[in-house]
C-alpha distance (Angstrom), angle and dihedral (degrees) to the residues before:
residue distance angle dihedral
X1 . . .
X2 3.80 . .
X3 3.78 128.7 .
X4 3.81 92.5 -157.0
X5 3.79 119.0 110.4
X6 3.79 115.5 -101.8
X7 3.79 124.5 -133.5
X8 3.80 90.6 -105.7
X9 3.79 91.3 51.9
X10 3.80 91.8 50.4
X11 3.81 90.6 50.1
X12 3.79 89.9 51.3
X13 3.80 90.1 48.2
X14 3.81 90.9 50.9
X15 3.81 92.3 51.9
X16 3.80 94.2 47.9
X17 3.81 94.4 42.7
X18 3.79 92.0 48.9
X19 3.79 92.3 52.6
X20 3.80 93.1 45.9
X21 3.82 91.0 48.6
X22 3.81 88.8 57.3
X23 3.78 99.9 38.2
X24 3.80 109.9 19.8
X25 3.78 114.0 42.3
X26 3.84 111.9 160.6
X27 3.79 88.6 -113.8
X28 3.83 89.2 56.1
X29 3.80 91.2 51.3
X30 3.80 89.9 49.5
X31 3.82 92.4 54.1
X32 3.78 95.4 54.0
X33 3.79 105.2 28.1
X34 3.81 98.5 94.8
X35 3.80 96.4 47.0
X36 3.81 101.4 31.8
X37 3.81 113.9 15.4
X38 3.82 97.3 -177.7
X39 3.80 124.6 57.9
X40 3.79 100.3 -150.9
X41 3.81 93.7 172.6
X42 3.79 89.0 59.3
X43 3.80 89.2 46.7
X44 3.80 91.5 54.2
X45 3.79 90.4 53.1
X46 3.79 93.0 47.0
X47 3.79 93.9 47.0
X48 3.79 101.2 39.2
X49 3.79 105.2 31.1
X50 3.80 101.3 32.2
X51 3.80 95.1 25.9
X52 3.80 99.8 -135.4
X53 3.82 93.3 142.2
X54 3.79 91.8 67.2
X55 3.78 101.3 41.0
X56 3.82 94.1 115.2
X57 3.82 94.5 36.6
X58 3.84 116.5 99.1
X59 3.80 117.4 -107.5
X60 3.81 89.8 -117.8
X61 3.80 88.2 66.6
X62 3.78 95.7 45.7
X63 3.77 98.3 -91.2
X64 3.79 133.2 116.2
X65 3.80 97.8 -106.6
X66 3.81 89.1 -136.4
X67 3.78 129.0 154.5
X68 3.78 134.9 -114.5
X69 3.82 88.7 -91.7
X70 3.81 92.6 68.6
X71 3.80 90.6 44.9
X72 3.80 89.0 52.3
X73 3.81 91.8 54.4
X74 3.81 90.5 53.6
X75 3.80 90.7 48.4
X76 3.81 90.6 52.1
X77 3.79 90.7 55.5
X78 3.79 94.1 43.6
X79 3.80 88.6 50.4
X80 3.80 91.0 51.7
X81 3.81 88.9 56.6
X82 3.83 98.6 33.1
X83 3.80 81.1 -131.1
X84 3.82 111.3 -160.6
X85 3.81 97.0 -135.8
X86 3.84 130.4 119.6
X87 3.81 95.6 -119.8
X88 3.80 97.4 122.3
X89 3.80 96.0 42.8
X90 3.81 96.9 42.4
X91 3.82 108.4 24.1
X92 3.81 96.1 37.3
X93 3.81 113.1 25.9
X94 3.81 100.9 27.0
X95 3.81 93.6 37.4
X96 3.81 92.0 50.7
X97 3.80 89.8 51.0
X98 3.80 91.6 51.8
X99 3.80 91.5 47.1
X100 3.80 89.2 51.4
X101 3.81 92.1 56.6
X102 3.80 94.4 40.6
X103 3.79 96.9 -116.8
X104 3.81 116.2 169.4
X105 3.80 107.3 172.4
X106 3.80 99.7 57.3
X107 3.83 93.4 37.7
X108 3.79 90.8 58.2
X109 3.79 92.6 56.0
X110 3.82 91.9 46.1
X111 3.80 92.0 50.6
X112 3.80 92.1 53.2
X113 3.78 92.7 48.9
X114 3.79 92.4 -118.8
X115 3.79 92.4 122.4
X116 3.78 140.8 10.9
X117 3.78 130.0 -144.5
X118 3.79 138.4 -158.1
X119 3.78 132.4 -154.8
X120 3.79 106.5 -128.0
X121 3.79 101.6 -136.0
X122 3.81 127.6 109.4
X123 3.81 108.4 -83.7
X124 3.81 87.5 -133.0
X125 3.83 94.2 57.1
X126 3.81 113.9 131.9
X127 3.82 114.0 -131.2
X128 3.76 102.2 -153.2
X129 3.79 106.8 79.6
X130 3.76 108.7 27.7
X131 3.79 99.2 -166.2
X132 3.79 92.3 44.5
X133 3.82 91.1 47.2
X134 3.78 94.5 49.4
X135 3.78 91.1 46.1
X136 3.80 91.1 46.5
X137 3.79 94.3 51.8
X138 3.81 94.0 36.8
X139 3.79 94.0 -126.2
X140 3.80 93.7 140.2
X141 3.79 93.9 47.6
X142 3.79 97.3 47.3
X143 3.83 103.5 42.4
X144 3.79 122.7 58.8
X145 3.79 133.6 173.3
X146 3.81 122.7 -149.8
X147 3.79 128.8 164.8
X148 3.79 91.9 -11.3
X149 3.78 93.3 -53.4
X150 3.79 127.6 112.8
X151 3.79 127.1 -143.6
X152 3.77 131.1 177.4
X153 3.79 146.6 62.6
X154 3.81 131.6 -84.4
X155 3.80 118.0 -170.2
X156 3.79 131.5 -155.3
X157 3.82 97.8 25.9
X158 3.81 116.3 164.0
X159 3.80 121.8 -143.1
X160 3.81 96.2 9.5
X161 3.81 96.8 119.0
X162 3.82 92.5 62.6
X163 3.81 97.2 35.3
X164 3.79 121.9 111.8
X165 3.81 91.9 -166.1
X166 3.80 126.3 38.9
X167 3.81 117.0 -155.0
X168 3.79 112.3 -155.6
X169 3.83 123.3 -170.8
X170 3.80 111.6 -153.0
X171 3.81 126.6 168.4
X172 3.79 94.8 -18.8
X173 3.81 95.2 -46.7
X174 3.81 131.5 100.6
X175 3.80 119.8 -134.3
X176 3.80 129.9 -171.7
X177 3.80 122.0 -143.2
X178 3.78 128.3 -179.3
X179 3.79 97.4 -168.7
X180 3.78 133.5 48.3
X181 3.77 139.9 131.3
X182 3.80 107.9 -93.0
X183 3.80 118.0 -170.4
X184 3.79 117.8 -174.5
X185 3.80 112.2 -138.5
X186 3.83 130.0 -162.9
X187 3.78 110.0 -76.1
X188 3.79 134.1 -172.7
X189 3.80 91.5 -135.0
X190 3.80 105.4 63.2
X191 3.81 91.8 -170.7
X192 3.83 94.6 56.9
X193 3.81 109.6 37.3
X194 3.79 122.1 -166.0
X195 3.77 126.3 -141.9
X196 3.76 144.5 -161.9
X197 3.80 109.2 -120.2
X198 3.79 117.1 -155.3
X199 3.79 124.5 -167.2
X200 3.81 117.3 -165.8
X201 3.80 109.7 -173.4
X202 3.82 87.2 -43.8
X203 3.77 118.6 -179.4
X204 3.80 110.9 -121.7
X205 3.79 139.0 178.7
X206 3.79 118.8 -122.2
X207 3.80 111.0 -133.8
X208 3.81 110.9 177.1
X209 3.81 144.9 -61.0
X210 3.79 107.0 -60.4
X211 3.80 139.8 -175.1
X212 3.82 107.7 -148.3
X213 3.79 90.1 -167.3
X214 3.82 92.0 72.9
X215 3.81 91.4 56.4
X216 3.79 92.9 47.2
X217 3.82 91.4 51.9
X218 3.81 91.3 47.6
X219 3.80 91.2 48.0
X220 3.80 93.3 47.7
X221 3.80 90.9 54.2
X222 3.80 93.0 51.1
X223 3.81 93.8 42.2
X224 3.81 85.7 68.9
X225 3.82 88.2 69.5
X226 3.79 91.5 55.6
X227 3.80 88.8 49.4
X228 3.79 88.7 51.0
X229 3.80 90.6 54.1
X230 3.80 91.3 50.1
X231 3.81 91.3 50.5
X232 3.82 93.5 46.5
X233 3.81 93.0 53.2
X234 3.79 92.2 47.5
X235 3.81 92.5 49.9
X236 3.80 95.8 45.1
X237 3.81 93.7 45.2
X238 3.80 92.1 47.7
X239 3.80 92.4 48.0
X240 3.80 90.7 52.5
X241 3.81 91.3 47.6
X242 3.81 97.3 51.5
X243 3.80 89.5 50.7
X244 3.80 92.4 59.2
X245 3.81 100.5 32.7
X246 3.83 111.2 91.3
X247 3.80 130.5 -155.6
X248 3.81 123.6 172.8
X249 3.82 88.4 1.4
X250 3.82 91.4 -60.2
X251 3.80 133.2 98.4
X252 3.80 109.9 -98.6
X253 3.78 88.3 -129.2
X254 3.81 91.3 63.4
X255 3.81 92.4 68.6
X256 3.79 112.3 102.3
X257 3.80 95.3 -132.2
X258 3.81 90.7 55.6
X259 3.80 91.5 47.0
X260 3.78 91.0 53.6
X261 3.80 93.0 49.7
X262 3.80 92.3 49.6
X263 3.81 92.1 46.4
X264 3.80 90.0 53.5
X265 3.81 90.5 49.2
X266 3.80 91.0 50.2
X267 3.80 90.9 54.0
X268 3.79 90.8 49.2
X269 3.81 91.4 51.5
X270 3.81 92.9 48.0
X271 3.80 90.0 53.8
X272 3.79 89.8 45.9
X273 3.80 89.9 54.8
X274 3.79 91.2 53.1
X275 3.81 91.9 48.9
X276 3.80 93.1 47.3
X277 3.80 93.2 47.4
X278 3.80 91.0 49.6
X279 3.81 91.3 51.5
X280 3.81 90.6 50.4
X281 3.80 95.5 43.8
X282 3.80 96.3 45.4
X283 3.82 106.5 23.1
X284 3.76 112.7 -161.6
X285 3.75 146.1 112.7
X286 3.80 96.0 -81.2
X287 3.81 97.0 47.1
X288 3.81 91.6 44.7
X289 3.80 91.4 51.4
X290 3.81 91.9 49.3
X291 3.80 93.0 47.8
X292 3.79 95.8 47.5
X293 3.80 94.6 41.9
X294 3.82 87.7 59.4
X295 3.81 109.4 24.2
X296 3.80 98.1 48.2
X297 3.78 93.3 59.7
X298 3.82 93.6 38.5
X299 3.81 92.9 55.7
X300 3.80 91.3 51.5
X301 3.81 93.2 45.3
X302 3.82 94.8 48.7
X303 3.82 90.6 46.9
X304 3.81 91.2 49.8
X305 3.80 90.7 50.1
X306 3.80 89.7 48.3
X307 3.81 90.6 55.7
X308 3.81 92.0 48.4
X309 3.81 96.8 44.2
X310 3.79 91.1 49.8
X311 3.80 87.0 63.4
X312 3.78 118.4 -159.6
X313 3.80 95.8 -8.3
X314 3.80 89.7 55.3
X315 3.79 90.1 61.7
X316 3.80 94.2 55.2
X317 3.80 129.8 93.4
X318 3.81 89.7 -129.2
X319 3.82 94.0 69.6
X320 3.84 114.5 73.5
X321 3.81 95.3 -139.9
X322 3.81 90.8 96.3
X323 3.81 88.8 62.8
X324 3.79 88.8 60.3
X325 3.78 93.5 47.8
X326 3.80 90.5 51.3
X327 3.80 92.8 46.7
X328 3.81 90.1 48.7
X329 3.81 92.5 50.0
X330 3.81 93.2 45.9
X331 3.82 90.3 48.8
X332 3.81 89.8 50.1
X333 3.79 88.9 60.2
X334 3.81 95.7 39.9
X335 3.82 120.3 99.8
X336 3.78 93.2 -1.5
X337 3.79 132.3 -25.3
X338 3.82 121.9 -101.2
X339 3.80 86.7 -101.1
X340 3.81 90.8 56.7
X341 3.79 90.4 50.5
X342 3.80 94.1 46.6
X343 3.79 90.4 50.5
X344 3.80 90.4 50.1
X345 3.79 91.3 45.6
X346 3.78 91.5 53.5
X347 3.78 90.4 51.8
X348 3.81 93.1 46.9
X349 3.79 92.0 48.3
X350 3.79 93.2 44.4
X351 3.79 96.3 -121.8
X352 3.78 132.1 123.3
X353 3.79 113.6 -86.8
X354 3.82 118.1 -117.5
């Protein structure tokens, strides 16, 4: 097993980065994010021309039959651009759920980019103890299924407002719905809104017995790659800024205190890359817990330092760095907090939790 990037992965990175450089500069995201959070034209290009939507889908269903490693590379690049596309919610979480139940019909349409899907669980749901998580987020109590019809409310769902298919786990089964009331609510991360999804005697299709916990663990491991991309952009942008920003006739970056802070951030990002690559190369509960316990906090810390080291301009709405801080903070809460992951890691490793 190697954590180094393969030639295929680097080619995929080059294609995605090139497209995002042309179509999704952070300044472009900033201009549109309040009025139109998702860039669905960009998503069509990514999914249909580059084929990112079907990376996890088998070739027999029109996908690429790739592994989590290729998905992780795409997430790194999307994180670097805070790209407002439903890749993580549709091509990672929802696709993994459909693969788990052996669906073929919906997967084919997702792979081609014709449709998108969303897994209807709170984006903040912790993956480690399923019964505790469902009880904590009131999923069991608020969603019921009777005679093939679904009723109830699920709050804090990511990607639902642009999804053509809603996948709802209820009582150990997965159901697919094509209609529901989706109300977008205020969200910290402007580039990934969350919604309240309401089902009112909605007709659904039963797919198969399903353990939502497996998808949440898989998603948490790959989310570390998005967090890595966020941290890398913040570090690189800050490094470039302190080289050109002068104080007392000297570049700000020449001051020893600034050098030390940037060196510490670089070490944090290097470790985050190792953790994210391990989670993508060997997906599992342990690697996901390690990656999230480290990467979630690193992304927030590097983004906070980026805001501070940009000085006055970093505090303004006109600079896109605040988008990265908000994405980092929202990702820190998503799919379990660092505390949840550390607690799970202690249990998995057989040591006393902090």
